[in-house]
ZAFI-943482 format. One line per field, with one value per residue: residue number from 0; residue in one letter; x negated, y, z of N, C-alpha, C in turn. Coordinates in nm, 4 decimals, decimal comma. Atoms other than C-alpha are relative to their C-alpha. Layout:
REM residues N
pos c(NUM|...) $
code c(a|...) $
neast c(X|...) $
nnorth c(Y|...) $
nup c(Z|...) $
caeast c(X|...) $
canorth c(Y|...) $
caup c(Z|...) $
ceast c(X|...) $
cnorth c(Y|...) $
cup c(Z|...) $
***
This chain:
REM residues 243
pos c(0|1|2|3|4|5|6|7|8|9|10|11|12|13|14|15|16|17|18|19|20|21|22|23|24|25|26|27|28|29|30|31|32|33|34|35|36|37|38|39|40|41|42|43|44|45|46|47|48|49|50|51|52|53|54|55|56|57|58|59|60|61|62|63|64|65|66|67|68|69|70|71|72|73|74|75|76|77|78|79|80|81|82|83|84|85|86|87|88|89|90|91|92|93|94|95|96|97|98|99|100|101|102|103|104|105|106|107|108|109|110|111|112|113|114|115|116|117|118|119|120|121|122|123|124|125|126|127|128|129|130|131|132|133|134|135|136|137|138|139|140|141|142|143|144|145|146|147|148|149|150|151|152|153|154|155|156|157|158|159|160|161|162|163|164|165|166|167|168|169|170|171|172|173|174|175|176|177|178|179|180|181|182|183|184|185|186|187|188|189|190|191|192|193|194|195|196|197|198|199|200|201|202|203|204|205|206|207|208|209|210|211|212|213|214|215|216|217|218|219|220|221|222|223|224|225|226|227|228|229|230|231|232|233|234|235|236|237|238|239|240|241|242) $
code c(m|t|e|d|s|n|v|v|p|f|v|a|n|d|g|d|e|e|r|e|e|s|n|s|v|s|p|h|l|v|e|a|k|r|m|v|e|a|i|i|f|a|s|a|e|p|v|p|e|r|a|l|v|e|r|l|p|q|g|t|d|v|a|e|a|l|e|a|l|r|s|d|y|e|k|r|g|i|n|l|v|r|v|e|d|c|w|v|f|r|t|a|s|d|l|s|f|l|m|s|r|n|a|v|q|q|r|k|l|s|r|a|a|l|e|m|l|a|v|i|a|y|h|q|p|v|t|r|a|e|i|e|e|i|r|g|v|e|t|s|k|g|t|l|d|i|l|l|e|t|g|w|v|k|m|r|g|r|r|r|t|p|g|r|p|v|t|y|g|t|s|t|e|f|l|d|h|f|g|l|a|e|l|r|d|l|p|g|i|e|e|l|k|g|a|g|l|l|s|a|r|m|p|a|n|f|a|v|p|q|p|m|t|d|p|d|e|l|t|e|d|e|d|p|l|t|d|i|d|l|e|e|l|g|l|l|t|p|l|a|e|d|d) $
neast c(-0,0838|0,0714|-0,0774|-0,1386|-0,1378|-0,0435|-0,0072|-0,1501|-0,0565|-0,0799|-0,1246|-0,0811|-0,1245|-0,0798|0,0036|0,1385|-0,0286|-0,0616|0,0852|0,0864|-0,0782|-0,0082|0,1534|-0,0087|-0,0563|0,0204|-0,0672|-0,1327|-0,0696|0,0010|-0,0122|-0,1133|-0,0473|0,0329|-0,1106|-0,1101|-0,0650|-0,0614|-0,0867|-0,0936|-0,0046|-0,0743|-0,1668|-0,0614|-0,0263|0,0316|0,0748|0,0686|0,1756|0,0534|0,0507|0,1496|0,1510|-0,0178|0,0702|0,1509|0,0986|0,0286|0,0666|0,0144|-0,0473|-0,1024|-0,0569|0,1122|0,0192|-0,1309|-0,0075|0,1607|-0,0273|-0,0966|0,1213|0,0945|-0,0961|-0,0297|0,0010|-0,0004|-0,1380|-0,0633|0,0164|-0,0250|-0,0503|-0,0315|-0,1520|-0,0279|0,0921|-0,0126|0,0985|-0,0626|0,0376|-0,1119|0,0780|0,0341|-0,1343|-0,0365|0,0041|-0,1477|-0,0769|0,0298|-0,0569|-0,1328|-0,0494|0,0135|-0,0343|-0,1449|-0,1082|-0,0596|-0,0963|0,0080|-0,0349|-0,1136|-0,0329|0,0422|0,1251|0,1225|0,0140|0,0297|0,1626|0,0477|-0,0156|0,1121|0,1199|0,0270|-0,0109|0,0194|-0,0818|-0,1206|-0,1043|-0,0108|-0,0628|0,1154|-0,0218|-0,1491|0,0385|0,0670|-0,0730|-0,1633|-0,0987|0,0474|0,1049|-0,0539|0,1243|0,0542|0,1474|0,1647|0,0034|0,0627|0,0823|0,0694|0,0389|0,0923|0,0793|0,0385|-0,0537|0,0137|-0,0531|0,1025|-0,0223|-0,1519|-0,0756|-0,0657|-0,1300|-0,0775|0,0095|0,1593|0,0108|0,1661|0,0573|0,0721|0,0651|0,0661|0,1324|0,0969|-0,0624|-0,0745|0,1378|0,0854|-0,0930|-0,0120|0,1289|0,0418|0,1239|-0,0728|-0,1082|0,0163|0,0153|-0,1142|-0,0415|-0,0033|-0,1431|0,0384|0,0523|-0,1236|0,0288|0,0809|-0,0161|-0,1360|-0,1486|-0,0574|-0,0380|0,0656|-0,0997|-0,0273|-0,0269|0,1712|0,0751|-0,0029|0,1669|-0,0225|0,0433|0,1285|0,0016|0,0720|0,1404|0,0146|-0,1285|0,0284|0,0300|-0,1045|-0,0052|-0,0252|-0,1136|0,0103|0,0979|0,0740|-0,1003|0,0534|-0,0181|-0,1731|-0,0666|-0,0071|-0,0935|-0,0974|-0,0145|-0,0074|0,1507|0,0381|-0,0910|0,0065|0,0166|-0,1089|0,0201|0,0484|-0,0901) $
nnorth c(-0,0882|-0,0954|-0,0815|-0,0898|0,0633|-0,0159|-0,0823|0,0696|-0,0873|-0,0962|-0,0216|-0,1726|0,0185|-0,0618|-0,1166|-0,0280|-0,0408|-0,1969|-0,1767|-0,0558|-0,1128|-0,1012|-0,0813|-0,1495|-0,1539|-0,1544|-0,0099|-0,1223|0,1031|0,0709|-0,0328|-0,0344|0,0699|0,0445|-0,1348|0,0020|0,1541|0,0261|-0,1022|0,0666|0,1124|-0,0448|-0,0069|0,1093|-0,0231|0,0162|-0,1166|-0,0461|0,0132|-0,1149|-0,0139|0,0374|-0,1067|-0,0818|0,0807|0,0276|-0,1433|-0,0407|0,0171|0,1275|0,0595|0,0963|0,0879|0,1092|0,1095|0,0573|0,0847|0,0449|0,0463|0,1264|0,0583|0,1147|0,0520|0,0201|0,1387|-0,0263|0,1029|-0,0777|-0,0802|-0,1614|-0,0138|-0,1829|-0,0125|-0,1225|-0,1258|0,0451|0,1670|0,0707|0,1340|0,0765|0,1720|0,0604|0,0545|0,1609|0,0257|-0,0503|0,0632|0,0477|-0,0970|0,0143|0,0128|-0,1515|-0,1699|-0,0564|0,0224|-0,1178|-0,0058|-0,0528|-0,0833|0,0706|-0,0546|-0,1040|-0,0795|-0,0395|-0,0587|-0,1884|-0,0286|0,0295|-0,0805|-0,1383|-0,0040|-0,0395|-0,0835|-0,0913|-0,0400|0,0645|-0,0546|0,1008|-0,0201|0,0697|0,1165|0,0781|0,0143|0,1235|0,0993|0,0472|0,0252|-0,0865|0,0910|-0,0259|-0,1375|0,0827|0,0595|-0,0718|-0,0399|0,1419|-0,0053|-0,1006|0,0803|0,1024|-0,0330|0,0054|-0,0971|-0,1146|-0,1216|-0,0351|-0,2002|-0,0311|-0,0465|-0,1482|-0,0154|-0,0159|0,1252|0,0133|0,1202|0,0590|0,0846|0,1333|0,0413|0,0696|-0,0364|0,0853|0,1496|0,0309|0,0224|0,0570|0,1529|0,1178|0,0264|-0,0517|-0,1366|-0,1045|0,0879|0,0509|0,2001|0,0875|0,0968|0,0049|0,0717|0,1316|0,0610|0,0240|0,0902|0,1369|0,0885|0,0315|-0,1347|-0,0927|0,1124|-0,0233|-0,0540|-0,0994|-0,0837|-0,0527|-0,1111|0,0301|-0,0331|-0,0232|-0,1536|0,0078|-0,0682|-0,1681|-0,0296|-0,0682|-0,0464|-0,0588|-0,1228|-0,0845|-0,0384|-0,1502|-0,0415|0,0326|-0,0849|0,0235|0,0299|-0,0696|0,0628|0,0380|0,1230|0,1013|-0,0357|0,0624|0,1379|0,0535|0,0533|-0,1253|-0,0403|-0,1890|-0,1574|-0,1297|-0,1356|-0,1024|-0,1222) $
nup c(0,0004|-0,0058|-0,1547|0,0514|0,0065|-0,1404|0,0182|-0,0130|0,1111|-0,0327|0,0351|-0,1144|-0,0294|0,0442|-0,1262|0,0412|0,1007|-0,0255|0,0334|0,1487|0,1141|-0,0670|-0,0390|0,1652|0,0064|-0,0435|-0,1119|-0,0394|0,0208|-0,1592|-0,1055|0,0334|-0,0040|-0,1793|0,0008|0,0812|-0,0562|-0,1123|0,0428|0,0765|-0,0984|-0,0923|0,0375|0,0181|0,1422|0,1144|-0,0463|0,1154|0,0356|-0,0592|-0,1843|-0,0193|0,0581|-0,1710|-0,0892|-0,0001|0,0011|0,1656|0,0944|0,0111|0,1424|-0,0745|0,1146|-0,0020|-0,1431|-0,0138|0,1082|-0,0647|-0,1575|0,0611|0,0579|-0,1309|-0,0619|0,1166|0,0097|-0,1985|-0,0567|-0,0195|0,1270|0,0406|0,1008|-0,0040|0,0376|0,0870|0,0451|-0,1109|-0,0113|-0,1105|-0,0305|-0,0010|0,0654|0,1108|0,0266|0,0419|-0,1488|-0,1025|-0,0720|-0,1353|-0,0385|-0,0153|-0,1830|-0,1271|0,0987|0,0071|0,0747|0,0670|0,0242|0,1306|0,0318|0,0562|0,1130|0,0086|-0,1169|0,0522|0,1026|0,0167|-0,0303|0,1369|0,0630|-0,0252|0,0700|0,1558|0,0842|-0,0571|-0,1500|0,0557|-0,1009|-0,0848|0,0512|0,1096|-0,0171|-0,0342|0,1018|0,0992|-0,0500|0,0574|-0,0731|-0,0826|-0,1045|-0,1406|-0,0334|-0,0883|0,0894|0,0467|-0,1741|-0,0110|0,0704|-0,1074|-0,0957|0,0370|0,0166|0,1480|0,0910|-0,0646|0,0650|0,0672|0,0160|0,0899|0,1544|-0,0155|0,0566|-0,0990|-0,1111|-0,0968|-0,0330|-0,0634|0,0804|-0,0787|0,0071|-0,0834|-0,0737|-0,0071|-0,0793|0,1028|0,1198|-0,0414|-0,0772|0,1527|0,0887|0,1417|-0,0040|0,1124|0,1119|0,1269|0,0182|-0,0029|0,1376|0,1430|0,0870|0,0573|-0,1011|-0,0430|0,0785|0,0117|-0,1021|0,0399|-0,1143|0,1799|0,1077|0,0835|0,1007|-0,0919|0,1403|0,1110|-0,0424|-0,1744|-0,0772|-0,1641|-0,0328|0,0006|-0,1355|-0,0255|-0,0592|-0,1317|-0,0566|-0,0939|0,1132|0,0632|0,1337|-0,0129|-0,0107|-0,0926|-0,1027|-0,1452|-0,1052|-0,0910|-0,1406|-0,0363|0,0074|-0,0767|-0,0849|0,0819|0,0269|-0,1326|-0,0305|-0,0617|-0,0539|0,0291|-0,0860|-0,0534|-0,0393|-0,0536|-0,1096) $
caeast c(-0,0171|-0,1257|-0,1321|0,1201|0,3452|0,4039|0,4853|0,8951|1,0256|1,1969|1,5674|1,7228|2,0653|2,3620|2,2555|1,8769|2,0527|2,2622|1,9832|1,7829|2,0770|2,1092|1,7156|1,8218|2,0861|2,0736|2,0469|2,3266|2,5254|2,5014|2,5856|2,8627|3,0356|3,0239|3,2099|3,4694|3,5117|3,5763|3,7812|4,0429|4,0020|4,1111|4,4418|4,7654|4,8500|4,7057|4,4409|4,4104|4,0842|4,1134|4,1285|3,8097|3,5933|3,7535|3,6273|3,2905|2,9605|2,9681|2,8100|2,9080|2,9976|3,3501|3,4443|3,1252|3,1183|3,5052|3,4373|3,1128|3,2746|3,6094|3,3184|3,1726|3,5086|3,6329|3,5822|3,6698|3,9836|4,0716|4,0684|4,0143|4,2796|4,3681|4,7841|4,8164|4,5765|4,5506|4,2851|4,4082|4,2935|4,5213|4,4957|4,3598|4,6662|4,5730|4,5842|4,9454|5,0928|4,8686|5,0666|5,3999|5,4545|5,4038|5,5973|5,9063|6,2221|6,3330|6,6725|6,7543|6,8616|7,1992|7,2455|7,3435|7,0697|6,7894|6,9341|6,9546|6,5774|6,4849|6,6703|6,4637|6,1718|6,2050|6,3378|6,2568|6,3086|6,6891|7,0130|7,2155|7,5068|7,2171|7,2237|7,6082|7,5955|7,2753|7,4500|7,8279|7,9345|7,9940|7,7020|7,7553|7,5970|7,5416|7,3085|7,1159|7,0911|6,9517|6,7135|6,5810|6,5570|6,3153|6,1275|6,0492|6,2599|6,2123|6,3940|6,1909|6,3885|6,6510|6,7770|6,7940|7,1300|7,4484|7,4979|7,1531|7,1977|6,8760|6,6454|6,5117|6,2046|5,9884|5,6856|5,3718|5,5235|5,7091|5,3751|5,2371|5,4987|5,5168|5,1304|5,1257|4,8475|5,0472|5,3696|5,2479|5,1963|5,5782|5,6786|5,7143|6,0321|5,8338|5,7434|6,0920|6,1751|5,9715|6,0695|6,4480|6,6105|6,6451|6,8375|6,5883|6,8690|6,8297|6,9788|6,7031|6,7263|6,7360|6,3605|6,2456|6,2069|5,8186|5,7565|5,6316|5,2259|5,2537|5,5269|5,3833|5,4309|5,7610|5,8715|5,9658|6,3800|6,2981|6,2420|6,0840|6,3036|6,3265|6,3570|6,7178|6,7733|6,6655|6,9151|7,1801|7,0659|7,0661|6,6424|6,5818|6,7355|6,8372|6,6709|6,8077|6,8923|6,7467|6,9425) $
canorth c(-0,0216|0,3048|0,6338|0,8140|0,5269|0,6158|0,9918|0,9794|1,2116|1,5288|1,6046|1,9942|1,9029|2,1029|2,3531|2,3735|2,5046|2,8088|2,9240|2,9146|3,0958|3,3296|3,4414|3,5766|3,7637|4,1769|4,1720|4,4716|4,1911|3,9659|4,1986|4,3533|4,0217|3,9653|4,2755|4,2200|3,8443|4,0085|4,2648|4,0215|3,7246|3,9647|4,0737|3,9583|4,1002|4,1124|4,3853|4,6360|4,6939|5,0794|4,9901|4,7947|5,1011|5,3235|5,0922|5,0064|5,2089|5,4523|5,3406|4,9840|4,7747|4,6206|4,4462|4,2618|4,1478|4,0621|3,8419|3,6989|3,5999|3,4355|3,2667|3,1317|3,0403|2,8740|2,4851|2,5310|2,4049|2,7957|3,0506|3,4060|3,4851|3,8600|3,9530|4,2503|4,5344|4,3298|3,9974|3,7727|3,4063|3,1587|2,7491|2,5690|2,4967|2,1402|2,1011|2,2588|1,9558|1,9072|2,2420|2,0876|1,9369|2,2683|2,5027|2,6288|2,5433|2,8364|2,9342|2,8295|3,1046|3,0885|3,0951|3,4138|3,5429|3,3956|3,4995|3,8757|3,8221|3,6978|4,0002|4,2552|4,0928|4,0918|4,3952|4,6281|4,9358|4,8267|4,9785|4,7803|4,8877|4,7604|4,4255|4,3533|4,4463|4,2003|3,9382|3,9726|3,9619|4,1828|4,1409|4,1353|4,3717|4,0818|3,8880|4,2108|4,2689|3,8874|3,9580|4,2965|4,0598|3,8179|4,0846|4,0240|4,2991|4,6680|4,9867|5,1724|5,5656|5,6975|5,7409|6,1065|6,0328|6,1106|5,9693|5,9153|5,5155|5,3345|5,1720|4,7794|4,6314|4,3819|4,3511|4,2546|3,9469|3,8764|3,8259|3,6556|3,3936|3,2410|3,2520|3,5541|3,7842|4,0626|4,0382|3,9597|3,6498|3,5633|3,2875|3,3368|3,2451|2,9378|2,8534|2,9102|2,6897|2,4073|2,3849|2,3720|2,6942|2,8311|2,6120|2,5322|2,6461|3,0007|3,3151|3,4492|3,7861|3,6238|3,8211|3,7768|4,1625|4,2024|4,3120|4,6773|4,6954|4,8862|4,8388|5,0581|5,3438|5,5615|5,5691|5,9399|5,8545|5,7754|6,0241|5,9257|5,8200|6,0978|6,1011|6,2397|5,9336|5,6891|5,8528|5,7810|5,4286|5,3643|5,3202|5,6029|5,7258|6,1053|6,3563|6,4958|6,8099|7,0913|7,2441) $
caup c(0,0124|-0,1163|0,1440|-0,1331|-0,0715|0,2919|0,1957|0,2480|-0,0778|0,0670|-0,0189|0,0501|0,2296|0,2497|0,5322|0,3706|0,0404|0,2633|0,3921|0,0703|-0,0711|0,2537|0,2454|-0,1874|-0,0651|0,0414|0,4275|0,3572|0,1939|0,4545|0,7341|0,5031|0,4952|0,8793|0,9088|0,6797|0,7893|1,1453|1,0256|0,8611|1,1005|1,3569|1,1765|1,2340|0,8918|0,5449|0,5722|0,2683|0,0829|0,1766|0,5050|0,4827|0,3000|0,5929|0,8589|0,7264|0,6817|0,3830|0,0827|0,1657|-0,1339|0,0083|-0,3283|-0,3233|0,0063|-0,0391|-0,3694|-0,1872|0,1774|-0,0645|-0,2865|0,0729|0,1655|-0,1571|-0,0946|0,3482|0,5183|0,5317|0,2134|0,1541|-0,0423|-0,1940|-0,1844|-0,4071|-0,3092|0,0321|0,1925|0,4478|0,5724|0,4615|0,4979|0,2022|-0,0100|-0,0649|0,3146|0,4341|0,4654|0,7817|0,8955|0,8668|1,2107|1,3733|1,0507|1,1998|1,0882|0,8324|0,8067|0,4139|0,2138|0,0420|-0,3444|-0,3522|-0,1125|-0,3756|-0,7179|-0,5853|-0,4146|-0,8397|-0,9535|-0,7073|-0,7806|-1,1436|-1,2305|-0,9209|-0,8152|-0,8596|-0,6747|-0,4969|-0,7538|-1,0190|-0,8822|-0,8549|-1,2591|-1,3356|-1,1468|-1,2849|-0,9475|-0,6510|-0,3619|0,0179|0,1996|0,4676|0,1971|0,1446|0,5154|0,5305|0,2640|0,4603|0,7779|0,6258|0,5402|0,1251|0,0598|0,1524|0,1079|-0,1374|-0,2038|-0,3670|-0,7040|-0,8415|-0,9480|-0,8357|-0,4922|-0,4363|-0,4292|-0,1927|-0,4360|-0,3268|-0,3639|-0,2742|-0,0296|0,0758|0,2761|0,0109|-0,2455|0,0358|0,1700|-0,2084|-0,2975|-0,5800|-0,5539|-0,7903|-0,9357|-1,2328|-1,1437|-1,1140|-1,3563|-1,7115|-1,9343|-2,0467|-1,6679|-1,5459|-1,8411|-1,7772|-1,4002|-1,4723|-1,3265|-1,7344|-1,9386|-2,2737|-2,4992|-2,3803|-2,6806|-2,9227|-2,7521|-2,3835|-2,2131|-1,8631|-1,7574|-1,7019|-1,3044|-1,2411|-1,1803|-0,8562|-0,6501|-0,4076|-0,6833|-0,6946|-0,9914|-1,1687|-1,1277|-0,8029|-0,4307|-0,1167|0,1627|0,4367|0,8142|0,7556|0,5054|0,7447|0,9614|0,7530|0,6892|1,0682|1,0514|1,2649|1,5593|1,5504|1,7686|2,0335|2,0721|2,2452|2,5629) $
ceast c(-0,0685|0,0253|0,0993|0,1048|0,0504|0,0969|0,1731|0,0381|0,0953|0,0923|0,0417|0,1376|0,0791|-0,0372|-0,1607|0,0252|0,0486|-0,0927|-0,1115|0,0689|0,0883|-0,1480|0,0238|0,1042|-0,0402|0,0519|0,0981|0,1231|0,0984|0,0929|0,1127|0,1599|0,0744|0,1007|0,1406|0,0761|0,0221|0,0991|0,1460|-0,0039|0,0663|0,1500|0,0943|0,0441|-0,0949|-0,0936|-0,0258|-0,1266|-0,0160|0,0075|-0,1382|-0,0885|0,0551|-0,0980|-0,1411|-0,0537|0,0258|-0,0997|0,0111|0,0964|0,1008|0,0000|-0,0895|-0,0191|0,1359|0,0072|-0,0789|0,0806|0,1320|-0,0854|-0,0670|0,1151|0,1165|0,0484|0,0241|0,1363|0,0917|-0,0472|-0,0024|0,1116|0,0621|0,1985|0,0227|-0,1191|-0,0392|-0,0731|0,1195|-0,0440|0,1561|-0,0912|0,0203|0,1516|0,0313|0,0350|0,1559|0,0677|-0,0739|0,0574|0,1576|0,0287|0,0093|0,1204|0,1210|0,1348|0,0543|0,1583|0,0088|0,0578|0,1084|-0,0519|-0,0311|-0,1278|-0,1376|0,0244|-0,0034|-0,1366|-0,0377|0,0545|-0,0780|-0,1177|-0,0310|0,0462|0,0480|-0,0693|0,1647|0,0977|0,0832|0,1621|-0,0557|-0,0167|0,1055|-0,0176|-0,1148|0,0848|0,1576|0,0536|-0,0308|-0,1126|0,0181|-0,0966|-0,0494|-0,1124|-0,1232|-0,0752|-0,1263|-0,1528|-0,1110|-0,0515|-0,1620|-0,1492|-0,0730|0,0301|-0,0127|0,0854|-0,1330|0,0203|0,1425|0,0111|0,0818|0,1230|0,1402|0,1136|-0,0972|-0,0013|-0,1799|-0,0255|-0,0912|-0,1457|-0,0878|-0,1100|-0,1079|0,0346|0,0506|-0,1095|-0,0557|0,0615|0,0061|-0,1399|-0,0226|-0,0902|0,0578|0,1122|0,0181|-0,0049|0,1418|-0,0306|0,0500|0,1241|-0,0755|-0,0016|0,1017|0,0835|-0,0280|0,0045|0,1461|0,1017|-0,0221|0,0256|-0,1293|0,0610|0,0219|0,0901|-0,0946|-0,0028|-0,0209|-0,1954|-0,0054|-0,0652|-0,1853|-0,0304|-0,1082|-0,1772|-0,0617|0,1212|-0,0012|0,0406|0,1392|0,0160|0,1227|0,1572|0,0176|-0,0707|-0,0209|0,1163|-0,0550|0,0282|0,1784|0,0490|0,0290|0,1166|0,1016|0,0226|-0,0461|-0,1799|-0,0469|0,0700|0,0116|-0,0866|0,0709|-0,0189|-0,0121|0,1549|0,0315) $
cnorth c(0,1757|0,1162|0,0685|-0,0776|-0,0094|0,1496|-0,0165|0,1571|0,1376|0,0310|0,1078|-0,1201|0,1325|0,1184|0,0667|0,1098|0,1567|0,0359|0,0483|0,0736|0,1232|0,0611|0,0616|0,0295|0,0699|-0,0453|0,0881|-0,0964|-0,0671|0,0645|0,0486|-0,1096|-0,0463|0,1327|-0,0357|-0,1321|0,0496|0,0747|-0,0838|-0,1328|0,0907|0,0506|-0,0587|0,0434|-0,0073|0,1378|0,0489|0,0172|0,1378|0,0035|-0,0675|0,1219|0,1166|-0,0162|0,0059|0,1011|0,0694|-0,0451|-0,1907|-0,0197|-0,0990|-0,0669|-0,0816|-0,0537|-0,0488|-0,1340|-0,0851|-0,0935|-0,0836|-0,1032|-0,1311|-0,0645|-0,0874|-0,1663|-0,0063|-0,0031|0,1527|0,0822|0,1260|0,0219|0,2359|-0,0165|0,1105|0,0792|-0,0798|-0,1091|-0,0260|-0,1575|-0,0861|-0,1506|-0,0378|-0,0109|-0,1234|-0,0259|0,0890|-0,1321|-0,0899|0,0709|-0,0799|-0,0335|0,1246|0,0950|0,0116|0,0089|0,1246|-0,0123|0,0083|0,1189|-0,0626|0,0237|0,1072|0,0973|-0,0308|0,0317|0,1719|-0,0191|0,0014|0,1142|0,1518|-0,0190|0,0222|0,1557|0,1452|0,1313|-0,0444|0,0336|-0,1209|-0,0465|-0,1027|-0,1579|-0,0720|-0,0275|-0,0722|-0,1318|-0,0569|-0,0193|0,1368|-0,0701|0,0365|0,0857|-0,1101|-0,0937|0,0900|0,0348|-0,1135|0,0055|0,1044|-0,0553|-0,0521|0,0890|-0,0266|0,0868|0,1372|0,1070|0,0861|0,1752|-0,0191|0,0419|0,1152|-0,0236|-0,0211|-0,1001|-0,0593|-0,1776|-0,0182|-0,0946|-0,1102|-0,0283|-0,1366|0,0228|-0,0513|-0,1229|-0,0793|-0,1170|-0,1181|-0,1554|-0,0924|0,0271|0,0801|0,1144|0,1252|-0,0468|-0,0134|-0,0956|-0,0779|-0,0559|0,0756|-0,0669|-0,1579|-0,0962|-0,0527|-0,1146|-0,1649|-0,0545|0,0064|0,0629|0,0698|-0,1272|0,0063|0,0578|0,1367|0,1052|0,1159|0,1091|-0,0038|0,0742|-0,0124|0,1510|-0,0256|0,1006|0,1656|-0,0886|-0,0072|0,0449|0,0665|0,1885|0,0550|0,0330|0,1739|0,0146|-0,0539|0,1159|-0,0569|0,0034|0,0726|-0,0336|-0,0016|-0,1726|-0,1453|-0,0082|-0,1025|-0,1530|-0,0776|-0,0809|0,0935|0,0655|0,1298|0,0416|0,0461|0,1146|0,0976|0,0680|0,1022) $
cup c(-0,0116|0,1076|-0,0634|0,0482|0,1166|0,0303|-0,0427|-0,1678|0,0813|-0,0840|0,0825|0,0399|0,0088|0,0830|-0,0271|-0,1061|0,0714|0,0321|-0,0555|-0,0616|0,0931|-0,0110|-0,1805|0,0411|0,0908|0,1901|-0,0094|-0,0541|0,1112|0,1131|-0,0353|0,0339|0,1265|0,0413|-0,0382|0,0457|0,1376|-0,0331|-0,0347|0,0570|0,1026|0,0227|-0,0088|-0,1338|-0,1180|0,0153|-0,1438|-0,0306|0,0303|0,1221|0,0646|-0,0437|0,0769|0,0788|-0,0203|-0,0574|-0,1332|-0,0516|-0,0299|-0,1380|0,0199|-0,1372|-0,0429|0,0884|-0,0172|-0,0719|0,0781|0,0728|-0,1297|-0,0416|0,1128|0,0030|-0,0651|0,0098|0,1820|-0,0042|-0,0327|-0,1708|0,0177|-0,0910|0,0191|-0,0482|-0,0480|0,0259|0,1753|0,0269|0,1171|-0,0165|-0,0190|-0,0200|-0,1150|-0,0706|-0,0245|0,1807|0,0955|0,0329|0,1623|0,1020|0,0101|0,1209|0,0561|-0,0631|0,1055|-0,0851|-0,0371|-0,0719|-0,1743|-0,0427|-0,1127|-0,1883|-0,0653|0,0444|-0,1214|-0,1213|0,0567|0,0840|-0,1602|-0,0612|0,0410|-0,0428|-0,1423|-0,0705|0,1562|-0,0588|-0,0926|0,1196|0,0722|-0,1275|-0,1722|-0,0227|-0,0397|-0,1795|-0,0727|0,0122|-0,0597|0,1375|0,1487|0,1250|0,1154|0,0282|0,1683|-0,0302|-0,0181|0,1280|-0,0011|-0,0465|0,0672|0,1054|-0,0415|-0,0548|-0,1495|-0,0341|0,0802|-0,0606|-0,0746|-0,0179|-0,0472|-0,1191|-0,0460|-0,1415|0,0752|0,1049|0,0497|0,0405|0,0529|-0,1375|0,1173|-0,0875|0,0992|0,1086|0,0167|0,0262|-0,1101|-0,1202|0,0966|0,0819|-0,1443|-0,0582|-0,0944|0,1119|-0,0166|-0,0696|-0,1010|-0,0550|0,0513|-0,1118|-0,0514|-0,0405|-0,0198|0,1425|0,0835|-0,0773|0,0652|0,1853|0,0291|0,0293|-0,0951|-0,0664|-0,1651|-0,1199|0,0591|-0,1363|0,0014|0,0788|0,1689|-0,0238|0,1276|0,0748|0,0543|0,1736|-0,0003|0,0378|0,1594|0,0754|0,0632|-0,0227|-0,0154|-0,1011|-0,0359|0,0235|0,1553|0,0895|0,1355|0,1294|0,1269|0,1317|-0,0398|-0,0789|0,0981|0,1706|-0,0039|-0,0262|0,1474|0,0249|0,0436|0,0745|0,0134|0,1194|0,0957|0,0187|0,0972|0,0899|-0,0545) $
***
């Protein structure tokens, strides 16, 4: 046996690869990733990217840190997920079955509520009268209230038309619950047909509306909700008048 035969070839393990990779990453990026991770982990709600920019040291490349952190968590049991312009940690989708035993039983939405939610998602901003026109039936206020209580639907503003009706749209919680990064990820006509939600024989002129790109920005025919509006809608307690 030669002297060389006693030498065991060195094989790098995962830990060595991670250390080698970390050595090649800028110290500033490593520290930025740590800070971003801490902030998102400690938050009970998805964290807006602009909030991270405000809280991290000036000059920090937050977008780079987020992408690097998302890559780090890509193959783990917890993933860093983008929801609209927010970021949140979520259980990896392929492991969600492990959480089913501890999941709280949710009350199922009625067919009317699901239809209304779909109309709002695809047609927002939309008023109650417009929802009724699209569905072809009268809308129950109770059904709309249920959607507001879930947090998936929110009041956006008031339409600049006679009566100034309230406009409705979906929220960040809606995207988070249904695993959507943004409204443009809503299924299109072919996906809806494939899921059996639309008939294969649709009218030639039928089209699925294109969801808006920025659900938080009011359109030209919408006014923002004021404190007076919120008082009228019962969402704000009137201030006590001075004696």
